[in-house]
C-alpha positions in Angstrom: -60.0 14.9 -19.5 -57.4 16.7 -21.2 -56.9 20.4 -19.7 -57.6 22.0 -23.0 -60.9 20.3 -23.0 -61.7 21.4 -19.6 -60.9 24.8 -20.4 -62.9 25.1 -23.5 -65.8 23.8 -21.5 -65.4 26.4 -18.9 -64.6 29.3 -21.2 -67.9 28.0 -23.1 -69.8 28.1 -20.0 -69.0 31.3 -18.7 -71.0 33.0 -21.5 -74.5 31.1 -20.7 -75.6 28.1 -19.2 -75.5 25.2 -21.9 -79.1 24.8 -23.1 -78.4 20.5 -24.1 -75.7 18.4 -24.9 -75.8 19.8 -28.2 -75.0 23.3 -27.2 -72.4 22.0 -25.1 -70.9 20.0 -27.9 -70.8 23.0 -30.4 -70.0 25.8 -28.0 -67.2 24.0 -26.3 -65.9 22.3 -29.8 -66.2 18.8 -28.4 -65.2 16.1 -30.4 -67.5 12.5 -30.2 -65.3 10.7 -27.7 -65.4 13.4 -25.4 -69.0 13.7 -25.6 -69.3 9.5 -25.0 -67.1 10.0 -22.0 -69.1 12.9 -20.4 -72.5 10.9 -21.4 -70.9 7.7 -19.6 -70.2 9.5 -16.6 -73.7 10.9 -16.7 -72.4 14.5 -16.8 -75.0 15.3 -19.1 -78.3 14.0 -17.2 -79.1 17.3 -16.2 -79.1 18.6 -19.8 -82.0 17.5 -21.8 -82.3 17.8 -25.4 -85.0 20.0 -26.6 -86.1 18.1 -29.8 -86.3 14.5 -30.9 -84.2 15.4 -33.6 -81.5 16.7 -31.4 -82.1 13.6 -28.6 -81.0 11.3 -31.6 -77.9 13.4 -32.8 -76.5 13.4 -29.5 -77.0 10.0 -27.8 -73.5 8.9 -28.6 -74.5 5.4 -27.5 -71.9 4.4 -30.8 
């Protein structure tokens, strides 16, 4: 992961915990390839999406 991406995640997390994968994506301004890498590494497992529509939008299975 590029350092600027990691810094955006840390900065976004400083304000409040992420509520979902979608929240992480929006607040840290992450692009789909980054979200796919995070999902592939199980980094999003503890961040369940809150609604069925959100789950569909953040599945990142390509």
